[in-house]
N, C-alpha and C positions, 0 to 999 in steps of 0.2 A: 438493464442499464446500470453501469457503475459510475462512480465519480471519476475514476481514472480515464475512462474513455469519453467522458462528457465534455471536459474542457480543461486545458492546462492553464493555470493562472499566469498572467504576464507580470514581470517585475514585482513578484510577491514580496521580496524582502524590502525594497524601497517603498512600497505601498504601506506596509506595516510600520516601518520606521517613521514615515511621513505623518502617520496618524498620532504619533506620540502618545501612545495608549496609557490611560489612567486605569488601573485594575478595577476601579469602582465606577468608572464612567459609562455613559450611555452612547452607543455608536450605531451607525446605520450603513448597511451595505445595500446600496440601491440597485445593484445588479448581481443578484445572488448566483445565478446560473448554476455551475457545478459545485459551488460552495467552497472553492479553494481559498479565496481571500477570507471568507467568513470563518472557516476552521482555524486559520492562523490567528485571526483576531480573538477568537474565543479562548485560545491558549494563554492569552494575556489578561483575560478577565478573571476577577475573583468575585467581587460583589456587584459587578457592572452588568450590563445587558446589551446584546446585540439584536437589531431588527433587520431582517433581510427582506428585501423586495425583489420580485420578478413577476412580469406579466405572463411569462410562459409557464403553463401548467406542468410541463415536462420537468421543470426545476424541482418540483415537490418531491421527486424521487431522491433527491440529494440532501434532504433536510437532516441535519445532525441531531442526535438525541442529546440535548444539552438543555438544562433549566434555564441557562442564561441566553437562550436563543428563541426568537419568535419569527416565523415566516409569514409574510404578507403577499398574497398573490394580487399584485396591482401594478399598473404603470407608475414609474417613479414621478411622473408629472403630478400625481396626487398624493406624494408621500406625507406632506404636512397634515393633510386631512386625516389619513389613516393613523398616523402617530397620536393625533388627538384622541382617537377612539381607545388608545391604550394609556390615556392621560399623560402623554409625553409632549411637552411643549418646547424643551430645550435639550440639545444633545452636545456631546463633546467632540464628536467627529463624524464626518460623512465621507464615504468612499463610493465612487462610481467608476466602473470599467466599461466604457461605452462600446466596446467592440462586440460584434455578433459572436456567439458562442460556437465552438468547434462542433458541438452536438447539433446545433441548428443547421450549420453548413453541411454536415455529413448525413442528414436525413433527407434523402432524395425527394420525398413527397412534399417537403416544405418549400422546395423550389428556390432556395437561396443560392445554391452553387452552380457554377457554370460547368462543373465536372460531371454532374449526374442528370440523367433524364427524370423529369418530374413535371407536375403541374406548375404553372406560373402563379405561385401563391405568395410567398415572401412575407406572410404575416407573422410577427413575433408573438402576438397574442391570437390564439385560435378562436377566440370569441369575437374578434373584430370582423367587420364584413368586407372592407376594401382589400382587393387582391391585385397583384401585378397584371393579371389577365384582364381585370376590369379596366384598369388604367390604359393599357395598350389598345383595348377595343372600344373604348368609349370617350377618353379625353379628347378635347379639341387639339388641333395642331399647335396652336400657340402655347397651350399648357404643356404639351409634350416637349416643345422646343425649350421652354424654361426649365423643365425637369432635367432633361438631358444635358443642357448647357450649365446650369448652376450646380445641381447635385452630382452630376457625373463629370463635369468639366470636360464634356465631349466637344471636340473642335468642330465637327460637322453636324452639330445638334439640329440646325434648321433643315438640312437635307434629310437627316434621319427621321425627324418628325413628319416631314412631308411624305416620305416613303412609307412610314408606318400606316399613315392614314389611307394612302392609296392601296397598300397590300391587304389591309383588313377588310377593304370593300370587296375583295376577291375571296378571302379566306381568313377566318378569325385566328388570332394567336392563342394557343392553348398550352404548349408545352415548352420547357426551357430549351430542349433540343431543336425543336422547330424554330424557335426565335433566334437561336445561335445561328442556324443555317442562313436565316434571312440577314442577320448582322454581318456575316462574312462579306457581303457585298460592300459594306461601308468601312470595314476596318482596314487600317494601314497595313500594308504587307509586312509580315514579320512581327507585328505587334497585335495580332488578333486577340490573344488571351488577355492582354492589358485593356483592350477595347471592350471586350465582353464584360470584364470586371467593372469598368466604369459605368457601363450602361446598367448592369445589374444593381450596382450600388445606388444609382440615381433612383431606380424603381423601388428599391427597398426603403430608401429614405422617405419617399413619398408615400408608400403603402403604410408606414408606421408613424408618419409625421414626426420623424426623429428630431428635426431641428426645432419644431415648435415645442415638443416635449422637453428638449434640453433647455430651452430658454425658460420655460415655466419652472423646471426643477431648479435651475441655478438661482432664480429670484427667491425661491422658498428657502434656500440654504442659509441665506443671510438672516432671514427671520428665525430659523430654528437653531442655528449654532449659538452656543454660549460665547461670551468674550474669551478670546484666545483659542476657541474651538478650531479644529482643523478641517479643511475641505481638500480632498485628494481626488483628482479627476484624471483618468487616462483615456485618451482619445486616439483614433486611428486614421483620420483623414483631416485634411486642412480645414474643411468647413467647420467641423466640430472643434478642433484646436483653436481656431481663430475666435470663435464664440467664447470659449472657456478663458482664453488669454485676455480678451477685451474685458470680460466681466470681472476677472480678478484685478486687472490693472486699473480699470476705469469705473467699475461699478455699473456698467452699462454695455450694451452690445455694439453700439455705433457712436461715432462722434468722439470729441476730445474729452479728456478727464477734466472735471470742474475743480476749481481752487477756491479757497476762502480768501477773505480780505488780506491775510498775511502770506498768501501764496502756497499754503498747505493743501495737499491733495484731499479732495472730498470723496471718499470711497469706503465702503463698509468692510472690504477685505484687503489684506496686504500679502503680496507674493512672498512665500518663504524661499523659494528658489528663483533666482533671477531669470534663468533660462528653463525651458522643458527638460526634464530628465529622460534620457533614452536608454534602451537596453544594451548590455554589453555583447561583445562578439560571441562569447560562450553561449549565452541565453539564446541569441538569434539562431545559432547553429542547431540547438535542441528544439526551438519552437519558432518557426518561421513568421508566425504572427506577430512576434515581438518587434520585428524589423521596423514597422510603421508606427509603433506605439510612442506616444508622447505623454509624459506624466507631469502634471502641474499641481502645485501645492500652495494653499493659501491658508491664512488664519484670520479670524474674525477680530476686528479692531474693537 
């Protein structure tokens, strides 16, 4: 396995620029993956240090030989705790690319992709126990309805959930291809691939508790960032982006932003860019994954 075929980093230049790197600062890459963003950050460090997190053990193959880098195999929902083990309490910048890596998608046995035959797995961490297969074969209809509707934004989520429960009584769901054949009955004509992607996304989010992990991570960034420290987050679907946007703008995930007696906003972060930054046409042509990416930047007040 090489870094080149592991994952192409999205919006590399804008991410590095957004971090406003201090050569002697301490930085965190919460989604190390193929190490593309990390390697670029390291080029800008002199006396500083970068801590890279990834829960997928496959990412270890991409660790750069650099005295300024430390790799930590862990879910980013626990990053504050792990940094403490290295006596790090405050950092100058935090980067997170929330997209699933090309490597994970392209490994058929991981079960992430609608393009390959494989087990219905979808675990980002091989050490976790919950799989997509278990969800489809054991979750109650109401839970499946919620997962498909909220995480996948599937319009016929209720019908799909009812049908999954009925189908598994006859035969268990085991493979991606078998599940896709089942899904064809419910997909809008001509939009089958989009429908498959929505359902697979919903399952992947549930398997990895992605929304829960994201909330926990975002709350910790406020505690760990130094004043003026940068938070740089790239998301790929509306659920993630909404959480990130709300947290940056309001300091919380729901409700209105609070104000003090003088009408000043009470929030720990301030957006650096008013709107999300998106990839240019040239990058999208080279890397289709960049099409849905939204980059948001904030600084600690």
